[in-house]
N, C-alpha and C positions, 0 to 999 in steps of 0.2 A: 504494499500499499504506499501511497505517496505521503511524504511528510508535510504537514500543514505548518505554515509560518504563522504563529499566533499574533505577531505584530501586524500582519495584514489580514488576518481572518475577519470575516464580516465587514470588509471594507475598512479595517483598522479600528472598528467600533469596540471590539473586545479589549484591545490595548488601551484605548482612550478611557473606557470605563474603569479598568483596573488602575490606571494611573491617577484618575480622579479620585478613586476610593483610597489609594495609598496616601494621597495628599490629605484627605479627610481624616485618616487615621493619624498621620503626623501632627496635624493641627490639634486633634484630640489629646495626643500624648503631651504636647507642650502646654496645654490649657491647665493652669493651676487650680481650676475649679472641678477637676476630675481626679479620680483615684489613680495615683501613679502606678499602683500594683495591679490594677485591672488589666486583663488580657483583652486585646483588640484582635479582630480577624476580618478577613475578606472572604466571602463565599462567592465562588464563580459557578454559574450554572449555564450549561450548554444543552439546550433541548433539541432533539432530533425528531422530526415528524415525517415518516415516509408516505408516499402515495400508495394507491392500491396496487400498482404494478411493481412497486419496490425498486423503481429505477430513478427515483427522484426524491430528495430529502430536503425539507425546509428546516432551517435551524433558527433558533432564538438564543441570543447570548445576553447574559445579565450578570452583573456583579453587585454585591451588596455588602457594605461595611457594617460591622458590629462594633460600636464605639462604647467607651466607658461613659456611664451617665454622669450628669453634673452632680456634684456633691450637694447634699441637702444643707439647709441652714438651720441653726439652733438659736432659739431665743427663750426668754422667760417673760411670763406675764404676772402682773399683780392684779388681784381681784378685790373689789370692795362692794358691799351691799348696803343700801340705804335701809335702815331699820324701820323707818315709817312707811315707805312706799314699797319696799321689797325689791326696788330696782337694782339691778346688778350692773357694774361697770368694770371693764378690764382694760388694761393698757400695758404696753410693752415696758418692761423695766428699762430704765434709762430715758424713756420719754416721759413727759410730764403728765401725771394723772390729772383728770379734770377736777377742779376744786369744787367742794360743795358750798363754799362761801366765797364771796368776793367783797372788796371794799368799794363802796359807792359814796362819794362826797365825805370820805373819812369814816363812814359807818360800815360795819360788817353786816352783809346781807346774805341770807340763805338763798342760793340760786334757784332752788326748786319751789320754795314757798313765797319768796319775796319778803320774808319777815326780817326786820332789823334785829340783829343778835347782840346788840350792845348791852352792857350792864346798866341797870337802871331803867331799861325799857319795860314796858308793861306787857310784854309777850309772855304767855303762859305756856310752859313746855309740858304738854299733856303726857309725854312719855314718863315724866317724873311724878305724876299725880298719884295719890293713894287710891287704891281700889275700893 
């Protein structure tokens, strides 16, 4: 049987696909966001489909790289719950948690109720009332 030159097989398409996938593998290897120890591979498939007379064969060539996936990211969350409304709030540690109170015109105000929380105000905290 005659030797096939894989550089020119399928009009050079097999060689182009393999070279494209080798480049993708090399980019994946040098990417610091991938696991350096993960194995990469290229799978080459050549399909042969003969006709009924078995004197003519169509071929399909395909290569497919298997790359290392991007590394995951790790973070931490802080969680708080408003005891009156039951609302839950979470934020990433390191980012600023939303404040339950803010200063308005020099007075501390509860952002959920709008109540002034200053000492001496006539606001009754029902959470502290006797049953």
